[in-house]
DOZA-41496 format. One record per residue (C-alpha): residue in three letters; x, y, z. Coordinates in steps of 0.05 Angstrom, whole numbers, padded with zeros to 5 digits, always signed. Layout:
<rs>
ALAXYZ
...
</rs>
This chain:
<rs>
THR-01354+02261+01557
ALA-01304+02268+01619
GLY-01288+02194+01615
ARG-01261+02208+01559
ALA-01210+02259+01569
GLY-01149+02273+01543
SER-01189+02246+01470
GLN-01201+02319+01440
GLY-01202+02336+01363
THR-01254+02289+01324
ALA-01252+02233+01367
LEU-01278+02263+01432
ARG-01345+02309+01387
ALA-01366+02230+01363
ARG-01377+02215+01438
GLN-01416+02274+01460
LYS-01487+02269+01464
LYS-01530+02281+01409
PRO-01600+02265+01385
HIS-01608+02212+01333
ALA-01599+02261+01271
ILE-01598+02201+01229
SER-01665+02175+01235
ARG-01692+02240+01213
GLY-01653+02237+01153
ILE-01609+02294+01170
PRO-01545+02300+01122
GLU-01484+02267+01125
SER-01436+02327+01124
LYS-01418+02331+01192
GLY-01349+02326+01219
ARG-01286+02352+01197
SER-01298+02361+01113
PRO-01258+02312+01057
ALA-01221+02368+01049
GLU-01202+02386+01120
MET-01186+02314+01131
SER-01133+02317+01075
ARG-01094+02376+01114
PRO-01035+02352+01155
LEU-01054+02360+01229
SER-01013+02403+01263
ASP-00977+02380+01320
GLN-01024+02397+01371
GLU-01081+02361+01336
ARG-01044+02303+01322
ARG-01022+02298+01395
LYS-01096+02307+01419
GLN-01119+02257+01365
ILE-01100+02187+01413
SER-01062+02152+01360
ILE-01059+02097+01408
ARG-01137+02086+01383
GLY-01109+02100+01313
ILE-01104+02143+01262
VAL-01163+02177+01222
GLY-01154+02174+01140
ALA-01205+02203+01096
GLU-01212+02139+01056
SER-01223+02097+01119
VAL-01278+02134+01150
ALA-01313+02146+01083
GLU-01302+02062+01076
LEU-01331+02053+01138
LYS-01394+02100+01137
ARG-01404+02060+01069
GLY-01395+01994+01106
PHE-01443+02019+01164
ASN-01505+02043+01111
ARG-01488+01970+01070
HIS-01504+01929+01128
LEU-01555+01975+01154
HIS-01596+01967+01085
PHE-01577+01885+01066
THR-01561+01857+01132
LEU-01615+01888+01181
VAL-01660+01902+01122
LYS-01677+01972+01151
ASP-01676+02044+01125
ARG-01661+02100+01170
ASN-01739+02117+01184
VAL-01748+02053+01218
ALA-01680+02039+01242
THR-01675+02035+01319
PRO-01609+02045+01357
ARG-01603+01978+01370
ASP-01606+01976+01281
TYR-01552+02018+01291
TYR-01510+01981+01335
PHE-01511+01916+01300
ALA-01500+01960+01234
LEU-01429+01981+01261
ALA-01421+01913+01297
HIS-01417+01881+01231
THR-01380+01939+01195
VAL-01319+01931+01249
ARG-01326+01852+01244
ASP-01318+01859+01174
HIS-01249+01884+01189
LEU-01238+01817+01236
VAL-01254+01768+01181
GLY-01193+01774+01133
ARG-01140+01772+01187
TRP-01180+01715+01225
ILE-01181+01669+01158
ARG-01108+01688+01149
THR-01082+01674+01214
GLN-01117+01600+01210
GLN-01086+01595+01141
TYR-01019+01616+01171
TYR-01024+01570+01225
TYR-01046+01514+01185
GLU-00986+01516+01142
LYS-00930+01533+01192
ASP-00953+01484+01239
PRO-00933+01509+01308
LYS-00954+01479+01373
ARG-01024+01497+01399
ILE-01048+01519+01458
TYR-01115+01504+01476
TYR-01142+01541+01544
LEU-01197+01503+01569
SER-01250+01542+01614
LEU-01314+01528+01633
GLU-01315+01602+01641
PHE-01305+01658+01598
TYR-01316+01723+01632
MET-01320+01763+01560
GLY-01356+01825+01574
ARG-01373+01868+01508
THR-01331+01859+01442
LEU-01347+01922+01396
GLN-01305+01970+01431
ASN-01252+01920+01450
THR-01241+01899+01376
MET-01239+01975+01349
ILE-01174+01983+01393
ASN-01150+01926+01380
LEU-01154+01939+01306
GLY-01136+02006+01311
LEU-01202+02036+01282
GLN-01225+02068+01354
ASN-01214+02139+01319
ALA-01237+02119+01257
CYS-01300+02089+01279
ASP-01310+02154+01327
GLU-01317+02202+01267
ALA-01350+02163+01220
VAL-01408+02156+01271
TYR-01402+02231+01291
GLN-01415+02243+01210
LEU-01471+02195+01206
GLY-01501+02241+01273
LEU-01502+02183+01312
ASP-01470+02178+01388
MET-01422+02120+01391
GLU-01426+02117+01476
GLU-01499+02105+01470
LEU-01490+02055+01415
GLU-01433+02014+01450
GLU-01481+02024+01514
ILE-01538+01977+01479
GLU-01488+01918+01466
GLU-01502+01860+01520
ASP-01442+01840+01557
ALA-01426+01761+01539
GLY-01434+01742+01620
LEU-01398+01669+01612
GLY-01365+01679+01674
ASN-01382+01689+01746
GLY-01315+01731+01774
GLY-01241+01723+01777
LEU-01235+01661+01737
GLY-01274+01669+01681
ARG-01247+01744+01667
LEU-01176+01714+01678
ALA-01193+01669+01617
ALA-01220+01733+01575
CYS-01152+01770+01589
PHE-01105+01710+01581
LEU-01145+01701+01502
ASP-01126+01777+01490
SER-01060+01769+01515
MET-01044+01700+01475
ALA-01064+01732+01402
THR-01028+01801+01414
LEU-00968+01751+01435
GLY-00973+01714+01367
LEU-00987+01650+01401
ALA-01029+01593+01361
ALA-01085+01588+01416
TYR-01153+01576+01429
GLY-01198+01572+01491
TYR-01252+01524+01490
GLY-01319+01532+01530
ILE-01390+01529+01530
ARG-01441+01581+01497
TYR-01491+01589+01553
GLU-01549+01606+01532
TYR-01566+01644+01601
GLY-01500+01676+01629
ILE-01491+01693+01700
PHE-01560+01728+01720
ASN-01579+01798+01720
GLN-01581+01823+01800
LYS-01633+01866+01813
ILE-01646+01900+01879
ARG-01710+01903+01902
ASP-01727+01922+01977
GLY-01656+01920+01989
TRP-01658+01847+01969
GLN-01622+01812+01913
VAL-01667+01777+01868
GLU-01643+01749+01805
GLU-01669+01745+01735
ALA-01647+01713+01674
ASP-01593+01733+01633
ASP-01622+01722+01560
TRP-01569+01756+01528
LEU-01571+01723+01464
ARG-01635+01748+01455
HIS-01624+01802+01402
GLY-01570+01753+01370
ASN-01495+01763+01373
PRO-01459+01795+01315
TRP-01397+01771+01334
GLU-01407+01691+01340
LYS-01406+01642+01274
ALA-01434+01574+01282
ARG-01400+01513+01247
PRO-01448+01461+01236
GLU-01401+01429+01193
TYR-01357+01413+01254
MET-01405+01384+01304
LEU-01387+01329+01345
PRO-01419+01273+01381
VAL-01411+01260+01459
HIS-01434+01209+01497
PHE-01469+01196+01562
TYR-01495+01146+01613
GLY-01492+01066+01582
ARG-01436+01011+01604
VAL-01372+00979+01589
GLU-01355+00914+01550
HIS-01286+00880+01556
THR-01288+00838+01487
ALA-01227+00811+01452
THR-01207+00868+01412
GLY-01204+00918+01473
THR-01254+00958+01517
LYS-01318+00976+01491
TRP-01371+01041+01520
VAL-01430+01011+01490
ASP-01507+01029+01499
THR-01494+01108+01505
GLN-01542+01162+01495
VAL-01512+01216+01444
VAL-01510+01290+01452
LEU-01491+01332+01391
ALA-01438+01389+01403
LEU-01447+01443+01358
PRO-01388+01500+01355
TYR-01389+01573+01353
ASP-01330+01612+01343
THR-01312+01679+01366
PRO-01253+01733+01340
VAL-01207+01738+01384
PRO-01163+01800+01365
GLY-01085+01816+01382
TYR-01069+01886+01396
MET-01040+01914+01326
ASN-01010+01852+01301
ASN-01061+01828+01252
THR-01069+01762+01292
VAL-01142+01737+01303
ASN-01140+01669+01346
THR-01205+01640+01355
MET-01258+01632+01411
ARG-01292+01560+01412
LEU-01365+01562+01447
TRP-01402+01493+01442
SER-01480+01489+01444
ALA-01513+01421+01458
ARG-01552+01400+01411
ALA-01610+01328+01409
PRO-01588+01283+01352
ASN-01646+01278+01298
ASP-01666+01212+01331
PHE-01659+01225+01400
ASN-01717+01190+01437
LEU-01752+01172+01374
ARG-01734+01112+01376
ASP-01763+01093+01439
PHE-01823+01127+01420
ASN-01853+01062+01374
VAL-01932+01081+01418
GLY-01925+01140+01365
ASP-01920+01190+01424
TYR-01877+01234+01373
ILE-01900+01304+01400
GLN-01871+01284+01467
ALA-01814+01254+01436
VAL-01794+01322+01408
LEU-01803+01356+01467
ASP-01762+01309+01501
ARG-01698+01339+01464
ASN-01694+01390+01512
LEU-01665+01341+01556
ALA-01603+01342+01522
GLU-01607+01411+01493
ASN-01602+01438+01574
ILE-01529+01412+01577
SER-01512+01488+01549
ARG-01568+01529+01574
VAL-01540+01561+01637
LEU-01478+01583+01668
TYR-01477+01557+01746
PRO-01479+01620+01782
ASN-01420+01596+01851
ASP-01358+01627+01853
ASN-01310+01597+01898
PHE-01361+01535+01916
PHE-01376+01461+01891
GLU-01438+01448+01873
GLY-01444+01373+01861
LYS-01504+01364+01811
GLU-01515+01323+01746
LEU-01526+01366+01701
ARG-01457+01411+01726
LEU-01416+01346+01710
LYS-01447+01331+01641
GLN-01427+01404+01625
GLU-01358+01393+01643
TYR-01351+01326+01606
PHE-01384+01361+01553
VAL-01332+01413+01540
VAL-01281+01367+01557
ALA-01309+01312+01504
ALA-01328+01354+01446
THR-01257+01389+01453
LEU-01217+01338+01455
GLN-01243+01306+01384
ASP-01238+01371+01360
ILE-01154+01378+01380
ILE-01141+01304+01359
ARG-01176+01319+01293
ARG-01132+01380+01284
PHE-01072+01345+01304
LYS-01080+01290+01249
ALA-01094+01329+01197
SER-01034+01382+01207
LYS-00966+01372+01177
PHE-00914+01423+01162
GLY-00923+01440+01097
SER-00971+01389+01074
THR-01034+01385+01064
GLU-01044+01321+01039
SER-01009+01267+01095
VAL-01047+01250+01158
ARG-01013+01242+01228
THR-01028+01172+01255
VAL-00969+01171+01305
PHE-00990+01202+01372
ASP-00909+01206+01398
SER-00904+01285+01376
PHE-00973+01300+01416
PRO-00942+01332+01465
ASP-00894+01371+01421
GLN-00958+01404+01381
VAL-01001+01406+01438
ALA-01010+01445+01501
ILE-01068+01439+01546
GLN-01079+01488+01594
LEU-01139+01465+01655
ASN-01166+01527+01684
ASP-01182+01500+01752
THR-01209+01427+01752
HIS-01273+01437+01720
PRO-01247+01413+01662
ALA-01209+01358+01698
MET-01252+01297+01661
ALA-01208+01315+01595
ILE-01153+01270+01629
PRO-01183+01204+01640
GLU-01225+01225+01568
LEU-01160+01240+01534
MET-01132+01161+01561
ARG-01199+01140+01541
ILE-01187+01161+01469
PHE-01117+01128+01465
VAL-01130+01067+01496
ASP-01196+01048+01482
ILE-01189+01077+01412
GLU-01126+01091+01390
LYS-01099+01031+01423
LEU-01041+01051+01452
PRO-01014+01013+01507
TRP-01031+01051+01576
ASN-00957+01068+01601
LYS-00941+01104+01533
ALA-01014+01139+01535
TRP-01004+01149+01596
ASP-00934+01191+01584
ILE-00964+01237+01528
THR-01025+01251+01572
LYS-00979+01279+01632
GLN-00935+01314+01586
THR-01001+01344+01544
PHE-01038+01379+01610
ALA-01022+01429+01653
TYR-01066+01452+01712
THR-01080+01522+01747
ASN-01107+01517+01816
HIS-01150+01581+01834
THR-01168+01567+01908
VAL-01148+01547+01973
LEU-01221+01546+02004
PRO-01246+01463+02017
GLU-01321+01486+01995
ALA-01290+01507+01926
LEU-01253+01444+01920
GLU-01288+01394+01868
ARG-01299+01327+01897
TRP-01352+01288+01857
PRO-01392+01224+01881
VAL-01371+01156+01844
ASP-01435+01140+01846
LEU-01458+01190+01800
VAL-01388+01184+01753
GLU-01407+01112+01754
LYS-01480+01124+01721
LEU-01456+01180+01682
LEU-01386+01163+01652
PRO-01375+01087+01674
ARG-01315+01082+01628
HIS-01286+01143+01651
LEU-01292+01119+01728
GLN-01247+01048+01710
ILE-01201+01089+01686
ILE-01195+01140+01739
TYR-01187+01075+01784
GLU-01133+01048+01741
ILE-01102+01114+01744
ASN-01107+01115+01825
GLN-01076+01047+01829
ARG-01014+01055+01791
HIS-01005+01120+01832
LEU-01013+01087+01894
ASP-00972+01031+01880
HIS-00918+01082+01869
ILE-00930+01122+01927
ALA-00928+01049+01969
SER-00861+01031+01939
LEU-00835+01102+01963
PHE-00858+01106+02028
PRO-00873+01030+02049
ASN-00931+01018+02113
ASP-00949+01095+02104
VAL-01015+01086+02099
ASP-01041+01155+02118
ARG-01013+01186+02065
LEU-01025+01135+02018
ARG-01109+01159+02045
ARG-01082+01230+02041
MET-01054+01226+01967
SER-01104+01175+01936
LEU-01159+01210+01879
ILE-01207+01172+01912
GLU-01237+01188+01989
GLU-01266+01136+02023
GLY-01307+01150+02084
GLY-01385+01160+02079
THR-01394+01177+02006
LYS-01345+01155+01965
ARG-01316+01220+01912
ILE-01265+01239+01863
ASN-01214+01282+01885
MET-01220+01328+01819
ALA-01149+01370+01839
HIS-01109+01310+01863
LEU-01134+01278+01789
CYS-01114+01334+01761
ILE-01040+01345+01800
VAL-01027+01267+01784
GLY-01047+01271+01705
SER-01009+01338+01692
HIS-00929+01363+01682
ALA-00941+01421+01716
VAL-00989+01454+01762
ASN-00990+01532+01785
GLY-01017+01579+01832
VAL-01039+01647+01812
ALA-00992+01691+01851
GLU-00929+01675+01893
ILE-00965+01680+01967
HIS-01022+01626+01941
SER-00974+01578+01897
GLU-00929+01582+01969
ILE-00994+01550+02005
VAL-01011+01504+01950
LYS-00942+01477+01961
THR-00938+01476+02036
GLN-01000+01460+02063
VAL-01061+01443+02007
PHE-01013+01394+01969
LYS-00965+01391+02011
ASP-00952+01312+02001
PHE-00956+01321+01928
ALA-00906+01376+01933
GLU-00854+01337+01970
LEU-00859+01278+01913
GLU-00854+01326+01859
PRO-00824+01396+01872
GLU-00805+01404+01802
LYS-00879+01402+01778
PHE-00908+01457+01820
GLN-00896+01532+01799
ASN-00927+01604+01806
LYS-00958+01648+01745
THR-00985+01713+01788
ASN-01051+01736+01743
GLY-01050+01786+01707
ILE-01104+01837+01667
THR-01104+01863+01596
PRO-01082+01935+01585
ARG-01119+01934+01525
ARG-01192+01936+01559
TRP-01166+01955+01626
LEU-01132+02020+01612
LEU-01137+02041+01535
LEU-01213+02020+01529
CYS-01235+02046+01603
ASN-01188+02109+01611
PRO-01180+02138+01545
GLY-01152+02200+01588
LEU-01103+02167+01628
ALA-01077+02122+01565
GLU-01070+02188+01525
LEU-01042+02226+01583
ILE-00975+02167+01595
ALA-00973+02159+01519
GLU-00952+02231+01519
LYS-00902+02224+01571
ILE-00868+02154+01551
GLY-00893+02138+01480
GLU-00943+02084+01456
ASP-00895+02022+01461
TYR-00924+02016+01532
VAL-00997+01990+01508
ARG-00957+01925+01494
ASP-00901+01923+01538
LEU-00922+01944+01610
SER-00857+01947+01641
GLN-00841+02013+01606
LEU-00892+02047+01661
THR-00827+02049+01706
LYS-00803+02104+01655
LEU-00869+02145+01694
HIS-00818+02146+01765
GLU-00784+02204+01721
PHE-00855+02246+01730
VAL-00863+02233+01806
ASP-00850+02310+01824
ASP-00866+02336+01751
ASP-00918+02390+01780
LEU-00956+02396+01710
PHE-00960+02321+01707
ILE-00986+02317+01780
ARG-01039+02365+01765
GLU-01061+02325+01689
VAL-01060+02265+01729
ALA-01101+02287+01782
LYS-01148+02324+01727
VAL-01158+02255+01689
LYS-01178+02218+01747
GLN-01221+02279+01773
GLU-01266+02278+01706
ASN-01274+02203+01706
LYS-01302+02221+01777
VAL-01350+02277+01756
LYS-01374+02226+01696
PHE-01387+02169+01736
ALA-01424+02216+01795
SER-01475+02235+01732
TYR-01477+02168+01724
LEU-01494+02148+01796
GLU-01543+02204+01802
LYS-01582+02183+01737
GLU-01590+02110+01752
TYR-01592+02118+01836
LYS-01631+02187+01848
VAL-01569+02199+01899
LYS-01531+02264+01887
ILE-01461+02247+01897
ASN-01409+02295+01909
PRO-01354+02289+01861
SER-01298+02316+01901
SER-01311+02268+01961
MET-01266+02201+01965
PHE-01288+02143+01922
ASP-01283+02087+01961
VAL-01298+02033+01924
HIS-01306+01952+01943
VAL-01330+01919+01869
LYS-01327+01844+01873
ARG-01361+01775+01881
ILE-01400+01781+01947
HIS-01364+01730+01993
GLU-01346+01722+02071
TYR-01281+01718+02053
LYS-01282+01779+02015
ARG-01302+01810+02081
GLN-01353+01863+02056
LEU-01378+01865+02121
MET-01322+01901+02149
ASN-01326+01952+02102
CYS-01397+01952+02127
LEU-01367+01959+02196
HIS-01335+02023+02173
ILE-01386+02052+02144
ILE-01427+02041+02210
THR-01369+02075+02253
MET-01357+02134+02212
TYR-01435+02149+02210
ASN-01430+02150+02280
ARG-01372+02191+02292
ILE-01404+02242+02249
ARG-01466+02235+02292
ARG-01433+02239+02343
ASP-01398+02301+02331
PRO-01428+02328+02275
ALA-01375+02394+02270
LYS-01314+02354+02273
VAL-01283+02357+02207
PHE-01290+02295+02168
VAL-01262+02282+02100
PRO-01318+02263+02052
ARG-01325+02198+02025
THR-01382+02161+01975
VAL-01370+02100+01988
ILE-01389+02048+01929
ILE-01402+01969+01943
GLY-01418+01925+01887
GLY-01423+01840+01872
LYS-01466+01787+01866
ALA-01488+01739+01912
ALA-01493+01667+01888
PRO-01568+01652+01898
GLY-01561+01596+01937
TYR-01519+01635+01984
HIS-01558+01658+02044
MET-01498+01696+02084
ALA-01477+01731+02021
LYS-01550+01757+02004
MET-01554+01779+02081
ILE-01501+01820+02073
ILE-01531+01852+02008
LYS-01590+01860+02053
LEU-01547+01896+02114
ILE-01511+01942+02066
ASN-01568+01974+02034
ALA-01605+01978+02097
VAL-01540+02021+02130
ALA-01541+02061+02070
HIS-01615+02077+02063
MET-01607+02107+02136
VAL-01541+02137+02119
ASN-01557+02166+02057
ASN-01628+02195+02094
ASP-01602+02234+02146
PRO-01594+02304+02144
VAL-01535+02308+02197
VAL-01495+02269+02153
GLY-01512+02309+02087
SER-01463+02303+02033
LYS-01400+02279+02085
LEU-01418+02201+02076
LYS-01458+02166+02013
VAL-01464+02090+02013
ILE-01481+02054+01945
PHE-01498+01987+01925
LEU-01480+01977+01854
GLU-01537+01936+01824
ASN-01513+01882+01776
TYR-01442+01889+01777
ARG-01406+01860+01711
VAL-01351+01874+01658
SER-01378+01927+01629
LEU-01401+01961+01695
ALA-01326+01958+01727
GLU-01300+01997+01665
LYS-01341+02055+01689
VAL-01329+02050+01768
ILE-01253+02028+01755
PRO-01229+02091+01728
ALA-01260+02140+01774
THR-01244+02100+01841
ASP-01195+02138+01892
LEU-01191+02077+01939
SER-01196+02004+01933
GLU-01217+01957+01972
GLN-01178+01881+01979
ILE-01189+01871+02051
SER-01187+01789+02046
THR-01168+01747+02112
ALA-01088+01728+02094
GLY-01092+01670+02062
THR-01155+01659+02036
GLU-01163+01704+01966
ALA-01110+01672+01911
SER-01089+01723+01879
GLY-01143+01780+01857
THR-01152+01819+01783
GLY-01191+01878+01808
ASN-01140+01896+01851
MET-01088+01899+01791
LYS-01144+01936+01754
PHE-01149+01993+01804
MET-01076+01999+01802
LEU-01062+02011+01731
ASN-01129+02063+01736
GLY-01097+02106+01792
ALA-01132+02080+01859
LEU-01093+02068+01915
THR-01101+02005+01953
ILE-01126+01992+02026
GLY-01112+01914+02038
THR-01083+01859+02072
MET-01026+01822+02060
ASP-01058+01766+02017
GLY-01063+01745+01940
ALA-01029+01794+01897
ASN-01026+01852+01936
VAL-00966+01817+01968
GLU-00933+01832+01903
MET-00965+01901+01887
ALA-00933+01917+01954
GLU-00865+01890+01931
GLU-00865+01924+01862
ALA-00886+01999+01894
GLY-00856+01999+01963
GLU-00913+01984+02021
GLU-00909+02052+02041
ASN-00950+02065+01980
LEU-01007+02021+01987
PHE-01049+02026+02059
ILE-01032+01950+02087
PHE-01060+01932+02154
GLY-01086+01877+02196
MET-01061+01807+02200
ARG-01006+01768+02158
VAL-01016+01689+02134
GLU-00973+01673+02206
ASP-01016+01718+02245
VAL-01081+01679+02223
THR-01045+01612+02232
GLU-01030+01629+02305
LEU-01091+01653+02312
ASP-01128+01591+02293
ARG-01080+01553+02336
GLU-01102+01589+02392
GLY-01181+01593+02379
TYR-01212+01652+02349
ASN-01252+01692+02406
ALA-01290+01743+02378
GLN-01327+01768+02440
GLN-01257+01794+02463
TYR-01250+01846+02413
TYR-01330+01864+02426
ASP-01311+01885+02490
ARG-01253+01920+02481
LEU-01272+01961+02420
PRO-01328+02008+02448
GLU-01339+02031+02365
LEU-01339+01953+02344
LYS-01383+01947+02404
GLN-01442+01997+02382
ALA-01440+01978+02313
ILE-01455+01910+02331
ASP-01513+01926+02370
GLN-01544+01972+02325
ILE-01547+01913+02275
LYS-01569+01872+02330
SER-01618+01919+02364
GLY-01655+01932+02282
PHE-01633+02000+02297
PHE-01625+01997+02209
SER-01683+01949+02208
PRO-01730+01981+02247
GLU-01795+01945+02220
GLU-01753+01880+02234
PRO-01708+01896+02292
ASP-01692+01810+02283
LEU-01671+01815+02216
PHE-01592+01808+02217
LYS-01589+01762+02276
ASP-01565+01711+02230
VAL-01503+01758+02204
VAL-01490+01779+02290
ASN-01492+01700+02301
MET-01444+01685+02252
LEU-01397+01742+02266
PHE-01392+01723+02339
HIS-01392+01642+02340
HIS-01374+01615+02270
ASP-01333+01674+02227
ARG-01281+01629+02194
PHE-01256+01697+02164
LYS-01244+01745+02228
VAL-01277+01802+02218
PHE-01269+01827+02290
ALA-01195+01812+02288
ASP-01179+01861+02232
TYR-01231+01913+02254
GLU-01186+01960+02295
ALA-01122+01956+02242
TYR-01171+01969+02190
VAL-01208+02031+02216
LYS-01140+02063+02236
CYS-01117+02049+02168
GLN-01172+02084+02143
GLU-01155+02152+02183
LYS-01090+02149+02151
VAL-01129+02143+02075
SER-01174+02207+02096
GLU-01115+02248+02124
LEU-01070+02231+02057
TYR-01132+02244+02023
LEU-01128+02320+02046
ASN-01074+02335+02013
SER-01078+02320+01932
LYS-01005+02330+01915
ALA-00984+02277+01963
TRP-01043+02230+01946
THR-01026+02242+01871
LYS-00955+02236+01878
MET-00971+02158+01907
VAL-01010+02142+01854
ILE-00967+02155+01804
LYS-00915+02115+01843
ASN-00970+02058+01843
ILE-00988+02064+01761
ALA-00911+02066+01746
ALA-00900+01993+01797
ALA-00962+01965+01747
GLY-00922+01942+01696
LYS-00912+01869+01720
PHE-00987+01863+01725
SER-01002+01854+01647
SER-01032+01789+01629
ASP-00975+01793+01571
ARG-00926+01776+01626
THR-00962+01718+01649
ILE-00982+01688+01589
LYS-00903+01697+01573
GLU-00885+01656+01635
TYR-00938+01603+01615
ALA-00910+01598+01551
ARG-00833+01592+01569
ASP-00849+01547+01630
ILE-00907+01509+01615
TRP-00923+01503+01542
HIS-00850+01508+01520
VAL-00864+01554+01456
GLU-00841+01633+01443
PRO-00878+01685+01434
SER-00877+01713+01366
ASP-00872+01795+01342
LEU-00886+01770+01269
LYS-00945+01811+01246
ILE-00987+01771+01193
PRO-01009+01816+01131
PRO-01058+01855+01131
PRO-01113+01832+01082
ASN-01102+01883+01031
GLN-01035+01867+01021
PRO-01004+01803+00985
ARG-00991+01733+01028
ASP-00918+01709+01010
VAL-00921+01680+00932
ALA-00898+01613+00969
GLU-00955+01616+01019
ASP-01016+01635+00970
LYS-01051+01568+00977
THR-01116+01563+01011
PRO-01125+01485+01043
ASN-01183+01458+01059
GLY-01206+01480+01129
THR-01167+01525+01146
ALA-01206+01566+01181
ALA-01221+01507+01236
</rs>
């Protein structure tokens, strides 16, 4: 229970380990008796019951228990003699979901009647993680559920652990989309997340003999209690075929049809009764699929071939910051876009303020009613698709259609790495989407005519700004398409947006400077503080009240307590309890004895050369060599924890994982080192594991080469949870240093201008190797097979890369990094000074709420105002005037 520090009283008991009393029919008279529960709580008891996780009333607990037993019986068709822990999880999930449904329907009715501008967030990834606890928190049910589950003789934490992560994303981009959905609902925006319901999410990572092995993530195997299929809103999506130009207009004919079946998941706001919708599409073959072509009677084969269509939503591409130009991926991208736009237009046509009869047929008001945000270029085909609908189907003139399209779309850029930018081969687009290619050519022609009129004879500029890249394979530059087809383009941190403007899309920014903006990323404090670190959340609430959960900028009030000895001790105590809890988890999972008073030095994110896990590894080897050289010397004990997945086809990333594990094996088994240094590679890093490790972290590693990490959001999660950052001036680290004061982060290494200068001079790895004895020793050990005695040449590719083609300049920052780590160790010895710096960081974390980010998108890009209106809950009557239930309100 250490991780739930601060949540004493009834809620804490519910989180203690107990046997499954319920399965042995033990009576339900546990916890506080109804008489006790009706007695008013003393001030002390009230403070101990985490109020930000809801109030416990005898009625609500009894009702939750009734709901639980009803679902166990009627939904799962089990009694207590045969129910498994998974049955209990499902019974609880359905019980909590019951509390969402009334609010969900009410919210959708409200939108239907008021007809606000709707925000559509289009993303190929939504990295949601688990839903149960987040829902309990946002509905204010957590404590009541804890008590009910405790009275039922069950263990809440055990039930929560049964839930599969919805791993429908790779990393930052997908997790950002998930945080944004939470914030949009909390801010009362009429928002929808649209994406793909992948049958298989990001692979499960197993580590075997130090190597990454991928296993399929069959997350839907046991069913998903949070989704609702909506076959009545199934829509056709077309592929292939040819284009006919007729007297009545252009037609796309002889296409293959795939059906898009929507699954809706409720997205609750925090304590405001708003429940928005995430709609994910699943691919289904139409019933006549291939059967027409099989007049020879091979009916069986024809039915088996339906899989070809349904493969579209089978699996998430496990690439992060890397473009893989596969036909199936392009199909996925067009599939989500085509289904979503039909849905958006249906909803636009059916809505009219206060009326259920009339239907909109004029599109002039479309941008006033619809805002579509493209989360990176993955949904870029939405731009030509909307043009196709307007021009070919709705018969709008081109210029008008283009004007409406541009006003509707906005584009978020997530990376400056060239290998990550999508550039689709023209031949592939022509085969799969022939009409869209024509439209893209037309957009490009008009765009280039405009550039040529402004810059006559500047052929080079035309080439740089074209949507079509010539030379070798002709390709469509999807980022250029997004910029030309949107009214707003944003980066995701100040430094990144500056690089986007001055380097990556310089020509476009010079042409339309007003189009380019910055929207620094954020994280939802509900999941990333209340849910994962209740002890700290409650401690903060005791000091500054509970309103900070909805307005994270209030954390600045903690500055008053930086010198408060009691508060300093309490913050340190919560961290220590989180560490003890995580250490016992590690011992259980990895059979390694962890020293909970050692510094927990954590580096968790996708494995990628630019994130420089290799530099961390070199530091581990350096520390190891120092201990071996002088075992008697004072050494500040560290547990270095590295975790993350490598894309299955990314050879270097997989070698990095193997190297870290080889070094860990050596370090952890060396008796000279003992408990001074331990290295753990966390297997299968994912959202639910992040929720465990982040609250237990002392030192957060954010060490990408300056100018490569667009923003990062892990850095913000660590900051909010009381870890100190060691990092380069990259991404959002820059703004974190601005908010907290650079002296309260451990900043080291080259800045963007230093990297540019080094590129100009030419980076020579050898000179650092020759000059730095500790670096030389570490590299020689890797090269000679010291860490891989069975296979001395195992890491030759890694060493070769570091010397000859390291784009991310590990050696150039090594010395500064090691020196900075020495300062970290020195401060860690002074617990009070360390904790004061932690408090300063938490107090400065308010800017990094996704609520702030979404407010900025709403005002600057979507032109809507957040609403703090509270829709009445289902158990209260709606306004009489509003009490009508039009058809299709839940859509």
